[in-house]
ZABA-932504 format. One record per residue: residue number from 1; residue in one letter; x, y, z negated of N, C-alpha, C, O, CB in turn. Coordinates in Angstrom, 1 decimal, always signed. Atoms other than C-alpha are relative to their C-alpha. Last residue first. Glycine has a CB too. Example, Ala and Ser with C-alpha at 12.3 -4.5 7.8 and 13.67 -1.06 7.14 Angstrom:
  seq  type    n_px    n_py    n_pz   ca_px   ca_py   ca_pz    c_px    c_py    c_pz    o_px    o_py    o_pz   cb_px   cb_py   cb_pz
    2     S    -0.9    -1.1    +0.0   +13.7    -1.1    -7.1    -0.8    +1.1    -0.8    -0.3    +2.2    -0.9    +0.4    +0.5    +1.4
    1     A    +0.9    -1.2    +0.0   +12.3    -4.5    -7.8    +0.9    +1.2    +0.0    +1.9    +1.2    -0.7    -1.0    +0.0    -1.2
! end
This chain:
  seq  type    n_px    n_py    n_pz   ca_px   ca_py   ca_pz    c_px    c_py    c_pz    o_px    o_py    o_pz   cb_px   cb_py   cb_pz
  112     R    +0.1    -0.9    -1.0   -41.8   -74.2   -61.9    -1.2    +0.8    +0.0    -1.4    +1.7    +0.8    +0.2    -0.6    +1.2
  111     K    +1.3    -0.5    -0.3   -40.8   -76.2   -64.9    +0.0    +1.0    +1.1    +1.0    +1.8    +1.1    -0.5    +0.6    -1.2
  110     K    +1.0    +1.1    +0.0   -37.8   -78.5   -65.2    -1.3    +0.5    +0.3    -2.1    -0.2    +0.9    -0.1    -0.6    -1.3
  109     K    +0.2    +0.5    -1.3   -35.3   -75.8   -64.1    -1.1    -1.1    +0.1    -1.6    -1.4    +1.2    +1.2    -0.6    +0.4
  108     F    +1.1    -0.9    -0.7   -35.7   -73.9   -67.4    -0.3    -0.5    +1.4    -1.3    -0.2    +2.0    +0.4    +1.5    +0.0
  107     S    -0.6    -0.7    -1.1   -33.7   -76.8   -69.0    -1.1    +0.7    +0.7    -2.1    +0.1    +1.1    +0.6    -1.0    +0.9
  106     W    +0.9    -0.1    -1.0   -34.4   -77.8   -72.6    +0.5    +0.7    +1.2    +1.3    +1.6    +1.1    -1.1    +0.5    -0.5
  105     T    -0.4    +1.0    -1.0   -31.4   -78.7   -74.7    -0.9    +0.1    +1.2    -0.6    -0.4    +2.3    +0.0    -1.4    -0.6
  104     K    -1.2    -0.5    -0.7   -31.8   -75.6   -76.9    +0.4    -0.9    +1.1    +1.2    -0.5    +1.9    +1.2    +0.1    -0.9
  103     S    -1.2    +0.2    +0.7   -35.3   -76.7   -77.8    +1.1    +0.6    +0.8    +0.9    +1.0    +1.9    +0.2    -1.4    -0.3
  102     V    -1.0    +0.3    -0.8   -38.6   -75.3   -76.4    +1.4    -0.1    -0.9    +1.7    +0.8    -1.7    +0.1    +1.1    +1.2
  101     G    -0.5    +1.3    +0.3   -41.7   -75.3   -78.4    +1.2    -0.5    +0.8    +1.3    -1.7    +1.1    -1.1    -1.0    +0.1
  100     I    +0.3    +0.5    +1.4   -43.3   -72.4   -76.7    +0.5    -1.4    -0.2    +0.4    -2.2    +0.7    -1.4    +0.0    -0.3
   99     Q    +0.5    +1.4    -0.1   -41.7   -70.9   -73.5    -0.1    -0.5    -1.4    +0.8    -0.4    -2.2    +1.0    -0.8    +0.9
   98     F    -0.1    +0.8    +1.2   -41.3   -67.2   -73.1    -0.6    -1.3    +0.1    -1.6    -1.5    +0.8    -0.6    +0.8    -1.1
   97     R    +1.0    +1.0    +0.2   -40.7   -65.7   -69.7    +0.2    -0.7    -1.3    +1.3    -1.4    -1.4    -0.2    -0.9    +1.2
   96     I    -0.4    +1.0    +1.0   -38.6   -62.4   -69.5    -1.3    -1.0    +0.0    -2.4    -0.5    -0.1    +0.3    +0.6    -1.4
   95     G    +1.1    +0.4    +0.8   -38.5   -60.0   -66.6    +0.4    -1.1    -0.9    +1.5    -1.7    -0.8    -1.2    -0.4    +0.9
   94     K    +1.2    -0.6    -0.5   -36.2   -58.1   -64.4    -1.2    -0.3    -0.8    -2.2    +0.4    -0.8    -0.1    -0.2    +1.3
   93     V    +1.3    +0.7    +0.4   -33.0   -59.1   -66.1    -1.1    +0.9    +0.4    -1.1    +2.1    +0.1    -0.2    -0.3    -1.6
   92     V    -0.1    +1.5    -0.3   -29.7   -58.2   -64.4    -1.3    -0.6    -0.2    -1.8    -1.4    +0.6    +1.1    -0.7    -0.9
   91     E    +1.3    +0.7    +0.2   -30.0   -54.3   -64.3    +0.2    -1.4    +0.6    +0.2    -1.6    +1.8    -1.1    +0.7    +0.7
   90     K    +0.7    +0.0    -1.3   -26.6   -52.9   -65.1    -1.2    -0.9    +0.0    -1.3    -1.7    -0.9    +0.9    -0.6    +1.2
   89     G    -0.5    -1.1    -0.8   -24.3   -52.1   -68.0    -0.6    +0.0    +1.4    -0.2    +0.8    +2.3    +1.4    +0.0    +0.0
   88     L    -0.8    +0.4    -1.1   -24.7   -55.5   -69.6    +0.5    +1.1    +1.0    +1.3    +0.9    +1.8    -0.8    -1.0    +0.7
   87     K    -1.2    +0.6    +0.5   -25.7   -54.1   -73.0    +1.0    -0.5    +1.2    +2.2    -0.6    +1.1    -0.4    -1.3    -1.1
   86     E    -0.8    -1.0    +0.6   -28.1   -51.8   -71.4    +1.3    -0.6    -0.4    +2.4    +0.0    -0.2    -0.7    +0.8    -1.1
   85     N    -0.6    -0.8    -1.2   -29.6   -54.5   -69.3    +1.0    +1.1    -0.4    +1.9    +1.3    +0.3    -1.0    +0.5    +0.9
   84     I    -0.9    +1.0    -0.7   -30.2   -56.7   -72.4    +0.7    +0.8    +1.1    +2.0    +0.7    +1.1    -0.8    -1.3    +0.5
   83     S    -1.2    +0.2    +0.9   -31.7   -53.8   -74.3    +1.0    -0.9    +0.6    +2.2    -0.7    +0.4    -0.5    -0.5    -1.3
   82     Q    -0.7    -1.2    +0.0   -34.1   -52.8   -71.5    +1.3    -0.1    -0.9    +2.4    +0.3    -0.5    -0.8    +1.2    -0.5
   81     I    -0.6    -0.1    -1.4   -35.3   -56.3   -71.0    +1.0    +1.2    +0.0    +2.2    +1.0    +0.3    -1.2    +0.3    +1.1
   80     L    -0.9    +1.0    -0.1   -35.9   -56.5   -74.8    +0.8    -0.1    +1.3    +2.0    -0.2    +1.3    -0.6    -1.3    -0.3
   79     K    -1.2    -0.4    +0.9   -37.7   -53.3   -75.0    +1.1    -0.9    +0.1    +2.2    -0.5    +0.1    -0.5    +0.2    -1.4
   78     E    -0.7    -1.1    -0.7   -39.9   -54.4   -72.0    +1.2    +0.6    -0.8    +2.3    +0.9    -0.2    -0.9    +1.2    +0.4
   77     R    -0.6    +0.4    -1.2   -40.8   -57.7   -73.7    +0.8    +1.1    +0.8    +2.0    +0.9    +1.1    -1.0    -0.6    +0.9
   76     L    -1.3    -0.6    +0.0   -41.5   -56.4   -77.2    +0.8    -0.2    +1.4    +1.9    +0.2    +1.6    +0.9    -0.7    -1.2
   75     A    +0.1    -1.5    +0.3   -45.2   -57.1   -77.1    +1.3    +0.8    +0.1    +1.3    +2.0    +0.4    -0.6    +0.2    -1.4
   74     G    +0.7    -0.5    -1.3   -44.6   -60.5   -75.4    -0.2    +1.5    -0.2    +0.0    +2.3    +0.8    -1.4    -0.8    +0.2
   73     L    -1.0    -0.3    -1.1   -42.1   -61.1   -78.2    -0.6    +0.6    +1.3    +0.0    +1.3    +2.0    +0.9    -1.2    +0.3
   72     E    -0.9    -1.0    +0.5   -44.8   -60.9   -80.9    +1.0    +0.5    +1.0    +1.2    +1.7    +1.3    +0.6    -0.4    -1.2
   71     T    +0.9    -1.2    +0.0   -47.4   -63.0   -78.9    +1.0    +1.2    -0.4    +1.1    +2.2    +0.3    -1.3    -0.1    -1.1
   70     L    +0.4    -0.2    -1.3   -44.9   -65.8   -78.2    -0.6    +1.4    +0.2    -0.3    +2.2    +1.1    -0.8    -1.1    +0.5
   69     W    -1.1    -0.6    -0.6   -43.6   -65.6   -81.7    -0.2    +0.4    +1.4    +0.4    +1.4    +1.9    +1.1    -0.9    -0.1
   68     V    -0.2    -1.3    +0.7   -47.0   -66.2   -83.1    +1.2    +0.7    +0.6    +1.1    +1.9    +1.0    +0.2    -0.1    -1.5
   67     N    +0.8    -1.1    -0.5   -47.7   -68.8   -80.5    +0.3    +1.4    -0.7    +0.3    +2.4    +0.0    -1.5    -0.4    -0.1
   66     D    +1.5    +0.1    +0.1   -44.9   -71.0   -81.6    -0.6    +1.1    +0.5    +0.0    +2.1    +1.0    -0.6    -0.2    -1.4
   65     P    +0.5    +1.1    +0.9   -41.1   -71.8   -81.8    -1.5    -0.2    +0.0    -2.0    -1.3    -0.1    +0.4    +0.4    -1.5
   64     V    +0.5    -0.5    +1.3   -39.8   -69.6   -78.9    -0.7    -1.1    -0.7    -1.1    -2.1    -0.1    -1.0    +1.2    +0.2
   63     G    +0.7    +0.9    +0.7   -37.6   -70.6   -75.9    -0.4    +0.6    -1.4    +0.4    +1.2    -2.1    +0.8    -1.4    -0.3
   62     V    -0.4    +0.0    +1.4   -36.5   -67.8   -73.7    -0.9    -1.0    -0.7    -2.2    -0.9    -0.6    -0.1    +1.5    -0.7
   61     Y    +0.9    +0.9    +0.6   -36.3   -67.8   -69.9    +0.4    -0.1    -1.5    +1.6    -0.3    -1.8    +0.0    -1.5    +0.7
   60     L    -0.6    +0.6    +1.1   -34.8   -64.8   -68.3    -1.0    -0.8    -0.8    -2.1    -0.3    -1.1    +0.6    +1.0    -0.9
   59     I    +0.9    +0.2    +1.1   -36.2   -63.8   -65.0    +0.8    -0.9    -1.1    +1.3    -2.0    -0.8    -1.4    -0.8    +0.6
   58     G    +0.2    -1.2    +0.9   -33.8   -62.2   -62.5    -1.0    -0.2    -1.3    -1.3    +0.7    -2.0    -0.5    +1.2    +0.9
   57     S    +0.7    -1.0    -0.7   -34.2   -65.0   -60.0    -0.3    +1.3    -0.8    -1.3    +1.9    -0.6    -1.2    -0.5    +0.6
   56     K    +0.3    +0.4    -1.4   -33.4   -67.6   -62.5    -0.7    +1.1    +0.7    -1.8    +1.6    +0.3    -0.8    -1.3    +0.0
   55     I    +0.6    -1.2    -0.7   -32.0   -67.0   -66.0    -0.1    -0.6    +1.5    +0.7    -1.4    +2.0    +1.0    +1.4    +0.0
   54     G    -0.7    -0.2    -1.3   -31.2   -69.5   -68.7    -0.7    +1.1    +0.7    -1.7    +1.7    +0.2    +0.0    -1.3    +0.9
   53     L    -0.3    +1.3    -0.6   -32.3   -70.9   -72.1    +0.8    +0.1    +1.3    +1.6    -0.7    +1.7    -1.2    -0.7    +0.2
   52     A    +0.0    -0.1    -1.5   -32.2   -67.8   -74.2    +0.5    -1.2    +0.6    +1.6    -1.7    +0.3    +0.9    +1.2    +0.4
   51     V    -1.2    +0.1    -0.7   -33.0   -68.9   -77.8    -0.2    +0.2    +1.5    -1.2    -0.2    +2.2    +0.5    -1.5    -0.2
   50     C    +0.3    +0.0    -1.4   -35.6   -67.9   -80.3    +1.3    +0.0    +0.8    +2.2    +0.7    +0.5    -0.9    +1.3    +0.5
   49     R    +1.2    +0.9    -0.3   -35.6   -68.6   -84.0    -0.2    -0.2    +1.5    -0.9    -1.2    +1.9    -1.2    +0.6    -0.5
   48     K    +0.0    +1.1    +1.0   -32.3   -67.2   -85.4    -1.1    -1.1    +0.5    -0.9    -2.3    +0.4    -0.3    +0.5    -1.5
   47     A    -1.0    +0.9    -0.5   -32.0   -64.8   -82.3    +0.0    -1.3    -0.9    +0.4    -2.4    -0.3    +1.3    +0.7    +0.0
   46     I    +0.6    +0.7    -1.2   -35.3   -63.1   -83.4    +1.0    -1.1    +0.5    +0.5    -2.2    +0.9    -0.2    +1.1    +1.2
   45     E    +1.3    +0.7    +0.5   -34.0   -62.3   -86.9    -0.6    -0.7    +1.2    -1.1    -1.8    +1.0    -0.9    +1.0    -0.5
   44     P    -0.2    +1.3    +0.7   -30.5   -61.5   -85.7    -1.2    -0.8    -0.4    -1.3    -2.0    -0.3    +0.8    +0.2    -1.3
   43     G    -0.3    -0.3    +1.5   -31.3   -58.9   -83.0    +0.1    -1.4    -0.7    -0.2    -2.4    -0.2    -1.3    +0.8    -0.7
   42     A    +1.2    +0.3    +0.8   -32.8   -59.4   -79.6    +0.1    +0.3    -1.4    -1.0    +0.7    -2.0    -0.2    -1.5    +0.0
   41     A    +1.0    -0.8    -0.5   -30.0   -57.6   -77.6    -1.3    -0.2    -0.9    -2.1    +0.7    -1.2    -0.2    -0.3    +1.5
   40     L    -0.3    -1.4    +0.3   -27.2   -59.1   -79.6    -1.2    +0.9    +0.4    -1.5    +1.8    -0.4    +1.1    +0.5    +0.6
   39     P    +0.0    -0.2    +1.6   -28.6   -62.6   -79.7    +0.2    +1.4    -0.3    -0.4    +1.9    -1.3    +1.2    -0.8    -0.7
   38     W    +1.3    +0.1    +0.6   -29.5   -62.3   -75.9    +0.0    +0.2    -1.5    -0.7    +1.0    -2.0    -0.5    -1.3    +0.2
   37     V    +0.3    -1.2    +0.8   -26.0   -61.2   -74.9    -1.3    +0.0    -0.7    -1.6    +0.9    -1.5    +0.1    +1.2    +0.9
   36     K    -1.0    -0.2    +1.1   -24.8   -64.6   -73.8    -0.4    +1.2    -0.9    -0.1    +1.2    -2.1    +1.4    +0.2    +0.6
   35     V    +0.3    +1.0    +1.0   -28.0   -65.3   -71.7    +0.9    +0.1    -1.2    +0.5    -0.1    -2.3    +0.1    -1.3    +0.6
   34     A    +1.3    -0.5    +0.5   -27.6   -62.0   -69.8    -0.4    -1.0    -1.1    -1.0    -0.6    -2.1    -1.1    +0.0    +1.1
   33     D    -0.3    -1.0    +1.1   -23.9   -62.8   -69.4    -1.3    +0.3    -0.6    -1.3    +0.6    -1.8    +0.6    +1.2    +0.6
   32     Y    -0.5    +0.7    +1.2   -24.9   -65.9   -67.5    +0.2    +0.9    -1.1    +0.0    +0.6    -2.2    +1.2    -1.0    +0.3
   31     S    +1.1    +0.7    +0.4   -26.8   -63.7   -65.0    +0.3    -0.8    -1.3    -0.4    -0.8    -2.3    -0.5    -1.0    +1.1
   30     A    +0.8    -1.0    +0.7   -23.8   -61.4   -64.7    -1.3    -0.7    -0.6    -1.6    -0.4    -1.7    -0.4    +1.2    +1.0
   29     L    -0.7    -0.3    +1.3   -21.7   -64.5   -64.0    -0.8    +1.1    -0.7    -0.9    +1.0    -1.9    +1.5    +0.3    +0.3
   28     R    +0.2    +1.1    +0.9   -24.1   -65.6   -61.2    +0.6    +0.3    -1.4    +0.0    -0.1    -2.4    +0.5    -1.4    +0.5
   27     K    +1.4    -0.2    +0.5   -24.1   -62.1   -59.7    -0.3    -1.2    -1.0    -1.0    -1.1    -2.0    -1.1    +0.0    +1.3
   26     G    +0.4    -1.3    +0.7   -20.3   -61.9   -59.5    -1.5    +0.0    -0.6    -1.7    +0.2    -1.8    +0.1    +1.2    +1.1
   25     L    +1.4    +0.4    +0.6   -19.5   -65.5   -58.6    -0.6    +1.2    -0.6    -1.3    +1.0    -1.6    +0.1    -1.1    -1.0
   24     R    +0.7    +1.1    -0.9   -16.6   -65.0   -56.0    -1.3    -0.2    -0.7    -2.3    -0.6    +0.1    +0.8    -1.5    +0.0
   23     R    +0.1    -0.4    -1.4   -15.1   -61.7   -57.2    -0.9    -1.0    +0.7    -1.7    -0.6    +1.6    +1.4    +0.1    +0.7
   22     K    +0.7    -1.2    -0.1   -15.8   -62.3   -60.9    -0.3    +0.4    +1.5    -1.4    +0.8    +1.9    +0.6    +1.2    -0.7
   21     M    +1.4    +0.5    +0.3   -14.4   -65.8   -60.7    -1.0    +1.2    +0.2    -2.1    +1.0    +0.7    -0.2    -0.6    -1.4
   20     I    +0.4    +0.8    -1.2   -11.2   -64.5   -59.1    -1.5    -0.5    -0.1    -2.3    -0.4    +0.8    +1.0    -1.4    +0.1
   19     R    +0.1    -0.9    -1.3   -10.7   -61.7   -61.6    -0.6    -0.7    +1.2    -1.4    -0.2    +1.9    +1.4    +0.6    +0.4
   18     Q    +1.2    -0.9    +0.1   -11.5   -64.1   -64.5    -0.2    +0.9    +1.1    -1.4    +1.1    +1.5    +0.2    +0.7    -1.1
   17     L    +1.2    +0.9    -0.2    -9.1   -66.8   -63.2    -1.3    +1.0    -0.1    -2.2    +1.0    +0.7    -0.2    -1.3    -1.1
   16     A    +0.1    +0.3    -1.5    -6.3   -64.1   -62.8    -1.3    -0.8    +0.3    -2.0    -0.6    +1.3    +1.2    -0.9    +0.5
   15     Q    +0.4    -1.2    -0.7    -6.9   -62.8   -66.4    -0.3    -0.3    +1.6    -1.2    +0.2    +2.2    +1.1    +1.1    -0.2
   14     G    +1.4    -0.2    +0.4    -6.8   -66.3   -67.9    -0.6    +1.2    +0.7    -1.7    +1.2    +1.2    -0.2    +0.3    -1.5
   13     L    +0.9    +0.9    -0.7    -3.6   -67.1   -65.9    -1.5    +0.3    -0.3    -2.4    +0.2    +0.6    +0.3    -1.4    -0.4
   12     P    +0.4    +1.2    +0.9    -1.8   -64.1   -67.2    -1.1    -0.8    +0.8    -1.9    -0.3    +1.5    -0.6    +0.6    -1.3
   11     E    +1.2    -0.2    +0.7    -0.6   -62.0   -64.2    -0.3    -1.2    -0.9    -0.2    -2.3    -0.4    -1.2    +0.3    +1.0
   10     F    +0.8    +1.1    +0.5    +2.8   -61.9   -63.0    -1.1    +0.4    -0.7    -1.0    +1.4    -1.5    +0.8    -0.9    -0.7
    9     R    +0.1    +0.2    +1.4    +4.3   -58.9   -61.2    -0.9    -1.2    -0.2    -1.7    -1.5    +0.7    -0.6    +1.3    -0.7
    8     G    -1.2    +0.5    +0.4    +5.6   -59.0   -57.6    -0.1    -0.2    -1.5    +0.8    -0.8    -2.1    +1.2    +0.9    +0.3
    7     S    -0.8    -1.1    +0.7    +2.9   -56.6   -56.6    +1.3    -0.6    -0.4    +2.3    +0.2    -0.7    -0.8    +0.6    -1.2
    6     R    -1.4    +0.4    +0.1    +1.4   -59.0   -54.1    +0.8    +1.0    -0.5    +1.7    +1.6    +0.2    +0.5    -0.6    +1.3
    5     E    +0.1    +1.1    +0.9    -2.3   -58.1   -54.5    +1.3    -0.7    -0.3    +1.5    -1.3    -1.3    -1.0    -1.1    +0.5
    4     K    +0.4    -0.5    +1.3    -1.8   -54.6   -53.2    +0.0    -1.2    -0.9    +0.4    -1.1    -2.1    -1.4    +0.7    +0.0
    3     G    -1.2    -0.5    +0.7    +0.1   -55.9   -50.2    -0.3    +0.4    -1.4    +0.6    +0.3    -2.2    +0.6    +1.1    +0.7
    2     S    -0.4    -1.3    -0.4    -2.9   -57.9   -49.1    +1.2    +0.4    -0.8    +1.6    -0.2    -1.8    -1.1    +1.0    -0.2
    1     M    -0.1    -1.1    +1.1    -3.3   -61.5   -49.5    +0.5    +1.2    +0.6    +1.4    +1.3    +1.4    +0.9    -0.6    -1.1
! end
């Protein structure tokens, strides 16, 4: 520990854990944050029907109910990427891949 870290003041446990996790898992947490901000970035109508499933290598995987949603969101892809990254304050999402008929329990690791 450096002298800066040992100030003699106590830090709430939640803040200490968050600081340590950010330091150790920075990119992974930023990726997880992309999934968390999906409803805000997409808006309430889209978020009601389409769910962010996960992110891998900068690609956000989103479950959509049918071809109509796939087509509509495909047209909005760049706008959605920009909105997510703006909300995160940095470029985390480089692309979005939409999956038809995907439930909230589906894992994006199943398909390659």
